[in-house]
C-alpha positions in Angstrom: 8.5 68.1 146.2 5.4 67.4 148.3 2.9 70.2 148.8 2.6 71.4 152.4 -0.3 70.0 154.5 -2.5 72.2 156.6 -4.6 71.2 159.6 -6.7 74.5 159.7 -7.7 77.4 157.6 -5.6 79.6 159.9 -2.5 77.5 159.2 -3.1 77.7 155.4 -3.5 81.5 155.7 -0.4 81.8 157.9 1.7 80.1 155.2 0.8 82.6 152.5 2.8 85.8 151.8 1.5 88.8 153.6 -0.4 90.3 150.6 -2.0 87.0 149.7 -2.9 86.3 153.3 -4.7 89.6 153.7 -6.7 89.1 150.4 -7.6 85.4 151.0 -8.6 86.3 154.6 -11.1 88.8 153.3 -12.2 86.3 150.6 -12.8 83.6 153.1 -14.7 85.9 155.5 -17.0 87.1 152.7 -17.7 83.5 151.6 -18.3 82.6 155.3 -20.8 85.5 155.7 -22.8 83.9 152.9 -22.9 80.5 154.6 -23.9 81.3 158.2 -23.0 78.5 160.7 -20.6 76.8 158.3 -17.5 75.2 159.7 -14.1 76.3 158.3 -12.2 73.2 157.2 -9.3 72.2 155.0 -10.4 69.9 152.2 -8.2 68.8 149.3 -5.5 70.9 150.9 -7.3 74.2 150.6 -9.7 76.3 152.8 -13.4 75.3 152.5 -16.7 75.8 154.3 -18.7 72.7 155.4 -22.4 73.0 156.2 -24.8 70.1 156.7 -21.9 67.6 156.7 -20.8 68.6 153.2 -18.3 71.0 151.8 -20.2 73.9 150.1 -17.4 76.1 148.8 -13.6 76.2 148.5 -11.1 78.9 147.9 -7.3 79.0 147.3 -4.6 81.5 146.7 -2.1 81.4 143.8 0.7 83.6 142.6 -1.4 86.2 140.7 -5.0 85.2 141.5 -7.3 83.4 143.9 -10.0 80.9 142.9 -13.4 80.0 144.2 -14.9 76.5 143.6 -17.2 74.9 142.5 -18.8 77.3 140.1 -21.8 75.3 138.9 -23.7 76.1 135.8 -26.6 77.3 137.9 -24.4 79.5 140.0 -22.8 81.1 136.9 -26.2 81.7 135.4 -27.5 83.2 138.6 -24.5 85.6 138.8 -24.8 86.6 135.2 -23.0 89.8 134.3 -21.5 90.1 137.9 -18.9 87.6 136.8 -18.0 89.6 133.7 -14.8 91.2 135.1 -13.5 87.8 136.3 -12.3 84.6 134.6 -14.6 81.6 134.6 -13.0 78.6 133.0 -16.2 76.6 132.2 -15.0 73.7 134.5 -16.1 75.0 137.9 -13.5 77.6 138.7 -13.9 81.4 139.0 -10.6 83.2 139.1 -10.1 86.7 140.6 -7.0 88.8 140.4 -5.0 88.9 143.6 -4.3 92.6 143.0 -7.3 94.9 143.2 -10.4 95.2 145.3 -11.9 92.1 146.8 -15.6 91.8 145.6 -17.0 91.1 149.1 -20.7 91.4 148.1 -20.2 89.1 145.1 -18.3 86.5 147.2 -20.9 86.6 149.9 -23.6 86.0 147.2 -21.5 83.1 145.9 -21.4 81.6 149.3 -25.2 82.0 149.8 -26.0 80.6 146.4 -23.7 77.6 146.9 -25.3 76.9 150.3 -28.7 77.0 148.7 -27.6 74.7 145.8 -26.1 72.2 148.3 -29.2 72.2 150.5 -31.5 71.6 147.5 -29.2 68.7 146.4 -29.4 67.2 149.9 -33.2 67.4 149.8 -33.3 65.7 146.4 -31.0 62.9 147.8 -33.3 62.3 150.8 -36.4 62.2 148.5 -34.6 59.7 146.3 -33.7 57.4 149.2 -37.4 57.4 150.4 -38.6 56.0 147.1 
């Protein structure tokens, strides 16, 4: 059976069950606060934030958890013990339980750190092109 296709973050959220919709709405708002001026988009079928022409961070809801991507090695190191209560799979995904309090400050920090990582990556690419 094909997965549903969404043309906006709002459409993705609207398709979720009520409890998941409320949680992922708060998650997306927290991430967005960390990436001011980012454009909400659907990429790879899930909500994402695009800044500077590139997607910076993704999130998605599942049956018992929601995930935030990508969790780079530098991001995980910068967050340190703040990730302790959550599941990091070592492959770029941080999983949070759907039940329980949404860690708004942590998610905002993730958005901010991912935006900084992506901006630094863009600067390195530009410098490499000029050589």
